[in-house]
C-alpha positions, 0 to 999 in steps of 0.5 A: 499500499503506498501513502496517498501523494508518493508517487513519482516518475524520474525523467532525467538522462544521466543514467547514475542519477537516475538510478541513484533518484529512483533507489534513493526516493523508494527506500524513502517511502516513496513510489517510484513508479518508473524512470524515463531517460529521453523527454518521449519516453518521460512524457509517455511513462506520465501518462501511462502510471499519472503519478502524483508527481513526476521529476523531471531534469530540464536540459535532457539530452532528446528531442525538445528536452524537459521544457518540453515534456513541461509544456506536453504535460501540462497541455495534455490536461496531466494531474502529475504535479511537475519538479524541475530538477536543473543545474540551472539558474538562468531566470529566463529559462527558470521562468519559461518552465514556471509559464509552462505549467511547472510546480517547482524548481529544485536546483542540483546543487542543492542536492538531495534535502532540496529534492525532497523539500520539494516533492513535498510541496509541490506534493501539498498543492504548493509551488517550491523554488530552491532558496538560493532562487530567492 
């Protein structure tokens, strides 16, 4: 039995990070519905498994990247909350993903503690931005 609000999908193109996130979140009580390494497979994963939240790498090495995936999911009517997990702090780019439909942005430099804060916040219906984004 899973805890309501704790179903997560991971869309990250870096294999080691994708597996680390899957294993760590599962160990911490999250129900990981699956992992994907591209925007295309990430879209299919989210649509098929309907997680409460998806962690999406902004700079996916696939057509359109994470921002296109976020836009596509938001436009599809998906109720999955979207947390961007990124190394970039470019304000223009980050404003764009929020406008596209992201519910939160977590900078990778904040590590696992910030990611967990972000996941918890968006599953409560809040918007989350890493503290360093001010």
